[in-house]
KOLPAMI-700291 format. One line per 3 residues: number of its first residue (from 1); their letters; for each residue x, y, z of C-alpha. Coordinates in Angstrom, 3 decimals. Example, Ala and Ser with C-alpha at 12.3 -4.5 7.8 and 13.67 -1.06 7.14 Angstrom:
% residues 2
1> AS> 12.300/-4.500/7.800; 13.670/-1.060/7.140
//
This chain:
% residues 339
1> MAN> 40.073/-48.997/-16.353; 37.146/-47.517/-14.503; 36.408/-43.857/-15.295
4> KWR> 37.582/-41.872/-12.497; 35.139/-38.863/-13.266; 31.690/-38.417/-11.641
7> ASV> 28.677/-39.465/-13.596; 26.024/-38.255/-11.091; 25.020/-35.322/-8.916
10> EDA> 25.197/-36.085/-5.176; 24.657/-33.991/-1.906; 28.232/-35.261/-0.948
13> YWV> 29.812/-33.875/-4.210; 28.824/-30.073/-3.531; 31.864/-27.909/-2.269
16> FVR> 31.816/-24.225/-1.140; 32.504/-21.392/-3.494; 30.951/-18.252/-1.935
19> YSI> 28.455/-16.949/0.617; 27.387/-13.406/0.892; 24.542/-11.444/2.610
22> NPS> 23.907/-7.779/3.369; 22.925/-8.138/7.105; 20.355/-5.295/6.914
25> DAL> 18.656/-7.010/4.013; 18.017/-10.739/4.342; 16.790/-10.957/0.739
28> TET> 20.326/-10.645/-0.584; 21.490/-14.111/0.952; 23.388/-15.914/-1.552
31> LVR> 24.967/-19.338/-1.760; 27.218/-20.467/-4.688; 28.340/-24.236/-4.651
34> KIT> 29.776/-26.370/-7.355; 30.511/-29.968/-8.214; 33.867/-30.779/-9.977
37> GID> 35.221/-33.632/-11.835; 32.169/-34.275/-13.896; 32.505/-36.838/-16.926
40> KSV> 31.824/-34.679/-19.920; 30.140/-37.756/-21.614; 27.114/-37.335/-19.099
43> LAT> 27.231/-33.564/-18.752; 24.318/-32.955/-20.971; 22.252/-35.507/-19.354
46> LIT> 23.072/-33.876/-15.837; 22.382/-30.447/-17.152; 18.937/-31.428/-18.248
49> AQK> 18.119/-32.999/-14.956; 19.485/-30.063/-12.978; 17.498/-27.445/-15.182
52> AIT> 14.277/-28.797/-13.944; 15.177/-28.097/-10.428; 14.136/-24.489/-9.513
55> TVT> 14.188/-24.758/-5.661; 16.480/-26.593/-3.324; 15.570/-27.307/0.426
58> DPV> 18.269/-27.441/2.847; 21.164/-27.608/0.406; 24.268/-29.406/1.298
61> VDN> 27.715/-27.814/0.945; 30.935/-29.639/2.128; 28.469/-31.964/4.176
64> QIY> 27.056/-29.005/5.922; 23.293/-28.071/5.661; 22.292/-24.442/5.007
67> SGT> 18.652/-24.611/6.085; 15.812/-23.127/4.318; 14.253/-23.109/0.776
70> WTV> 16.715/-21.716/-1.689; 15.826/-20.594/-5.415; 18.283/-21.690/-8.107
73> KTL> 19.131/-18.228/-9.739; 21.711/-19.587/-12.280; 23.349/-22.936/-13.283
76> DPN> 26.554/-22.883/-14.983; 28.475/-25.844/-16.556; 32.153/-25.133/-17.109
79> PDE> 35.097/-27.247/-18.581; 38.050/-27.881/-16.399; 41.201/-27.546/-18.295
82> SGN> 43.878/-27.543/-15.527; 45.108/-29.287/-12.367; 43.852/-32.579/-11.172
85> TAG> 40.441/-32.337/-13.002; 41.689/-31.399/-16.343; 39.616/-33.107/-19.105
88> SAD> 36.398/-33.066/-16.919; 33.634/-30.442/-16.296; 32.020/-28.811/-13.254
91> IVQ> 28.562/-27.338/-12.464; 28.201/-24.227/-10.505; 24.895/-23.362/-8.888
94> VLI> 23.920/-19.921/-7.539; 21.239/-20.165/-4.806; 19.358/-17.289/-3.409
97> KGF> 17.058/-17.430/-0.328; 13.517/-18.176/-1.665; 10.274/-18.399/0.106
100> TTA> 7.156/-20.573/-0.012; 4.848/-18.009/1.549; 4.463/-14.198/2.191
103> NPD> 5.720/-13.738/5.659; 7.664/-11.263/7.674; 10.923/-12.597/6.715
106> NLK> 10.462/-11.458/3.119; 8.472/-8.526/3.635; 9.501/-4.960/3.105
109> IAR> 7.572/-1.592/2.690; 7.863/-0.699/-0.929; 6.156/2.775/-0.729
112> SRA> 4.586/4.934/1.846; 2.648/8.058/1.029; -0.073/10.527/2.163
115> YPF> -2.101/13.039/0.258; -5.093/15.381/0.937; -8.460/14.994/-0.646
118> EQN> -11.436/17.422/-0.466; -14.901/16.840/0.820; -16.925/19.882/-0.710
121> ENS> -19.620/21.455/1.145; -20.228/24.372/-1.115; -18.597/26.820/-3.442
124> WMY> -16.365/28.550/-0.814; -15.853/26.002/1.887; -14.628/22.316/1.974
127> YER> -13.267/19.784/4.363; -9.799/18.416/3.828; -8.790/14.861/4.928
130> FKS> -5.709/12.780/4.561; -5.320/9.522/2.827; -2.432/7.255/3.936
133> EIT> -1.200/4.464/1.591; 1.284/1.891/2.448; 2.544/-0.724/-0.203
136> SKW> 3.970/-3.898/1.175; 6.228/-6.189/-0.888; 6.980/-9.853/-0.325
139> SNI> 9.756/-10.991/-2.407; 11.255/-14.181/-3.864; 8.013/-16.345/-3.541
142> AAA> 8.219/-19.661/-5.415; 6.273/-19.859/-8.624; 4.209/-22.931/-7.231
145> NIE> 2.876/-20.850/-4.215; 2.330/-17.386/-5.699; -1.406/-17.797/-6.473
148> DEY> -2.398/-19.150/-3.017; -0.411/-16.318/-1.385; -2.017/-13.880/-3.835
151> DKV> -5.443/-15.266/-2.826; -4.539/-14.367/0.801; -3.351/-10.811/0.687
154> RRI> -5.670/-9.546/-1.949; -8.899/-9.718/0.356; -9.485/-9.673/4.094
157> FNT> -8.399/-13.073/5.239; -10.496/-14.873/8.096; -7.831/-16.488/10.272
160> SEQ> -10.261/-17.475/12.997; -13.086/-19.943/13.363; -15.416/-17.153/14.178
163> HGQ> -16.954/-16.232/10.767; -16.309/-12.721/9.437; -13.704/-11.575/11.970
166> VVI> -10.114/-11.508/12.369; -8.586/-11.275/15.998; -5.257/-10.013/17.175
169> QEN> -3.952/-9.402/20.873; -2.516/-5.788/21.153; -1.419/-4.293/24.542
172> HRY> -2.962/-7.195/26.405; -6.409/-6.498/24.955; -8.084/-8.116/22.078
175> TIY> -9.104/-6.149/18.967; -11.735/-7.693/16.816; -11.831/-6.598/13.150
178> YCD> -15.371/-7.281/11.728; -15.529/-7.687/7.773; -18.612/-6.237/6.065
181> DGV> -17.761/-6.419/2.431; -14.700/-8.416/2.373; -12.683/-5.312/1.760
184> RVF> -13.280/-2.776/4.661; -12.890/-3.804/8.290; -13.948/-2.089/11.537
187> NYV> -12.692/-2.834/15.013; -13.973/-3.294/18.475; -11.729/-3.464/21.600
190> GDT> -13.102/-5.911/24.226; -11.729/-7.292/27.407; -9.344/-10.098/27.333
193> GSY> -11.048/-13.552/27.700; -12.285/-16.286/25.578; -11.671/-14.576/22.004
196> YEP> -9.527/-16.510/19.499; -5.990/-15.335/18.936; -4.346/-16.307/15.717
199> TLD> -0.721/-15.521/14.939; 0.041/-11.988/13.683; 1.614/-12.664/10.335
202> ATS> 1.488/-11.515/6.677; -1.859/-13.234/6.072; -3.667/-10.704/8.344
205> PYY> -5.380/-7.832/6.337; -3.907/-5.086/8.436; -0.259/-6.257/8.578
208> VND> 2.312/-3.963/7.240; 5.413/-4.680/9.206; 6.445/-5.641/12.723
211> RVL> 4.046/-4.119/15.326; 2.539/-1.710/12.586; -1.086/-1.842/11.790
214> IDN> -3.322/0.280/9.570; -6.716/1.266/11.165; -9.781/0.672/9.002
217> PII> -7.806/-0.430/5.983; -9.130/-0.818/2.475; -7.258/-2.912/0.139
220> REA> -6.635/-0.471/-2.834; -4.913/-2.874/-5.105; -2.936/-6.056/-5.058
223> WYE> -0.524/-7.504/-7.770; 2.516/-9.861/-8.388; 5.324/-9.582/-10.751
226> QNG> 7.919/-12.355/-11.942; 11.501/-11.839/-11.475; 14.225/-13.161/-13.801
229> DGT> 14.996/-16.222/-11.679; 11.391/-17.555/-11.876; 10.303/-16.283/-8.360
232> YDL> 7.612/-13.686/-7.849; 7.330/-10.598/-5.861; 3.939/-9.837/-4.214
235> YRT> 2.648/-6.427/-3.603; -0.438/-5.004/-1.747; -1.593/-1.466/-0.969
238> LET> -3.626/-0.755/2.049; -5.297/2.644/2.372; -6.674/4.387/5.321
241> TSD> -8.584/7.915/5.608; -8.148/10.205/8.596; -11.071/10.853/10.956
244> TAI> -10.165/14.348/11.666; -11.321/16.917/9.033; -9.963/20.409/8.453
247> MRT> -12.117/23.035/7.168; -10.718/25.126/4.312; -12.106/28.063/2.430
250> RAL> -11.557/29.415/-1.029; -11.640/33.169/-2.014; -14.105/33.107/-4.923
253> QYA> -15.318/35.752/-7.190; -16.942/35.439/-10.632; -20.108/36.711/-12.388
256> GMT> -23.582/35.534/-11.043; -22.008/34.369/-7.583; -23.696/36.594/-4.858
259> LIS> -21.687/36.870/-1.534; -22.722/38.495/1.816; -20.799/41.709/2.247
262> GSP> -19.077/42.508/5.594; -19.878/40.843/8.919; -23.550/41.048/9.949
265> ILD> -24.232/40.914/13.669; -26.716/38.592/15.566; -30.383/39.749/15.301
268> DTV> -29.548/42.401/12.538; -32.327/42.558/10.068; -30.380/44.158/7.146
271> LTI> -28.095/42.353/4.864; -25.893/43.613/1.985; -25.434/41.167/-0.986
274> TGL> -22.875/41.794/-3.659; -21.984/40.079/-6.928; -25.344/40.339/-8.861
277> ENE> -24.768/39.825/-12.467; -27.299/42.512/-13.407; -25.773/45.637/-11.837
280> TEV> -29.141/47.245/-11.388; -30.883/44.109/-10.523; -34.362/44.536/-8.756
283> VYK> -34.818/42.368/-5.762; -38.546/42.213/-5.092; -40.459/41.865/-1.697
286> NAR> -40.749/38.172/-0.699; -37.587/37.082/-2.596; -35.784/34.490/-0.759
289> FRI> -32.210/33.252/-0.458; -30.222/30.781/1.695; -26.965/31.233/3.825
292> GSD> -26.030/27.727/4.878; -29.039/26.224/6.255; -30.870/29.432/7.156
295> TYR> -33.447/30.853/4.691; -34.204/34.601/4.564; -37.147/36.482/3.084
298> VLG> -36.806/40.036/1.623; -39.330/42.429/3.207; -39.504/45.107/0.476
301> DST> -38.394/45.980/-3.082; -34.668/46.959/-3.460; -32.570/48.044/-6.557
304> AVG> -29.056/47.069/-6.718; -26.337/49.651/-7.484; -23.164/48.283/-9.296
307> GTV> -24.202/44.795/-8.485; -24.745/45.401/-4.859; -28.102/45.505/-2.955
310> TVD> -28.998/45.962/0.525; -32.168/44.223/1.550; -34.427/44.204/4.874
313> VNP> -34.832/40.488/5.775; -36.753/38.156/8.141; -35.775/36.310/10.179
316> AVT> -33.132/38.336/11.836; -29.548/37.250/11.250; -28.805/33.989/13.141
319> QAT> -25.893/32.997/15.014; -24.725/30.585/12.344; -24.914/33.241/9.716
322> EDA> -22.892/35.467/12.007; -20.239/32.846/12.707; -19.950/32.027/8.921
325> CDD> -19.411/35.790/7.901; -17.016/36.339/10.848; -14.714/33.385/9.850
328> NAN> -14.911/34.110/6.054; -15.599/37.825/5.417; -16.774/38.691/2.136
331> NVQ> -16.755/35.044/1.004; -19.907/33.484/2.185; -22.257/32.612/-0.605
334> CFW> -26.005/33.037/-0.688; -28.183/30.867/-2.825; -31.435/32.462/-4.339
337> DAL> -34.545/30.387/-4.072; -36.664/33.216/-5.694; -35.201/36.556/-6.825
//
């Protein structure tokens, strides 16, 4: 009598078990299918063959095609001990939606943050700018493709035939991003016309998500991590720096730091200086000090009292000095060239 159990794995044998997806997260798409009535005498051979299959393209379930590339998450052989298939075995295969490329379908923003940093001008004043970082994550990329996809996103990727530039269309105008060192790009907006226009996708260096760009991006880092099912998640952090700088000041006081006292007026010829470490310091004629970019010369000997000295100076107080002292009263530093 011929054996009634199945001795092979065929598309026509797979039957539906379960399908699930979170509509707001396409990466959760899961398909479970199984084959029943497998001859136990060939089960080990079939398992060995199925273990070598890590991805399935257009899987068939109940003679229906579920399109796309799917990753085999788990493979579970089980004995059948009841019903019409008692004495045989089944194979249950859990498939999750997989990807061969980094593209908008498997892209999410893993992290977005902004933080200030200082551009120091001198001891009491600095400019504050903001850096913005956006980390993109592409999920479930097949192992065979991860190195190629990593190479695309870890550097500025030239998608046009025009060397050293990437072009997109934005608001019916063409934005050309010129690469200088392979990491930083600059943009120029020109009229519509003969410029090349590639598809805006995840291979574009400025791509974050749908219709979101980062101006003048720097690729801060790129990396990938392996998942338990053998697929990989790919990450890239783009950084940009704000153009607008905000001036900040610090209230400082410590030994040896000399500051302009009060708020001198334009064309004054007298300045009062505080903070001399030697409280009875003698400031001699022709001593020189700087306030910002202005250099002043002392016109006669003056002796400090309690670390404060009043001196006659040449030239007269400039507008720049007056403005600095008005904006930061008692916190504008003077730097001695010769005491």
